[in-house]
C-alpha positions as CSV (number, residue, x, y, z in Angstrom):
1,M,73.1,167.2,22.8
2,L,70.6,164.5,22.3
3,A,69.7,164.2,25.8
4,E,69.2,168.2,25.9
5,V,67.1,168.3,23.4
6,N,65.2,165.7,24.3
7,R,64.7,167.1,28.1
8,T,64.1,170.7,27.1
9,G,61.9,169.9,24.3
10,D,63.4,173.1,22.6
11,L,63.1,170.6,18.9
12,F,60.3,168.5,18.1
13,F,62.7,165.8,18.5
14,D,62.1,163.5,15.4
15,S,64.0,160.2,15.0
16,A,64.2,160.9,11.7
17,W,66.7,163.4,12.6
18,L,69.4,160.7,13.7
19,S,68.8,158.6,10.8
20,S,69.0,161.1,8.7
21,T,72.6,162.4,10.6
22,L,73.9,158.4,10.0
23,R,72.7,157.7,6.3
24,G,75.3,157.2,4.6
25,H,77.8,156.4,6.7
26,S,79.3,152.7,6.6
27,S,82.9,152.9,7.3
28,P,84.6,151.0,10.1
29,A,85.9,154.0,11.4
30,V,82.3,155.9,11.5
31,A,81.1,153.0,13.1
32,A,84.3,152.7,16.1
33,R,83.4,156.4,16.6
34,V,80.2,155.9,17.6
35,Q,80.7,153.0,19.2
36,R,82.6,155.0,21.7
37,F,80.1,157.0,22.2
38,L,78.0,154.9,23.4
39,D,80.4,153.5,25.6
40,E,80.6,156.9,27.2
41,L,77.1,157.6,28.0
42,P,76.7,158.2,31.7
43,A,75.3,155.4,33.3
44,A,71.9,158.1,33.9
45,Y,71.4,158.6,30.4
46,S,68.1,158.0,29.3
47,P,67.2,154.4,28.7
48,Q,64.7,155.4,25.8
49,L,67.4,157.1,23.6
50,R,69.8,154.4,24.5
51,A,67.6,152.6,22.6
52,L,67.0,154.8,20.7
53,L,70.5,155.5,19.8
54,L,71.1,151.2,19.3
55,Q,68.0,151.4,16.9
56,K,69.3,154.1,15.2
57,T,72.5,153.0,14.6
58,D,72.5,149.0,13.7
59,L,72.8,150.1,9.9
60,L,75.6,151.6,10.5
61,F,77.4,148.9,12.2
62,R,75.8,145.8,9.9
63,A,77.0,147.7,7.0
64,A,80.8,148.8,8.9
65,R,80.9,144.6,9.7
66,A,80.7,143.4,6.0
67,Q,83.2,146.4,5.0
68,A,85.9,144.4,7.2
69,R,85.4,141.2,6.0
């Protein structure tokens, strides 16, 4: 859906929306699901959106690693 919103410009895409969606999540299970999503992105996926996803999921992955210790 991110690519569609970004492509069509139907909505103003604000990276804060992505941060808000992930905020409060820190479990290894959520991090694993997000990692699967990232791993399954098509090769032609927008490099800018891929980079934004990686940036906005960084805190989730750090928190999940800390919980797994």
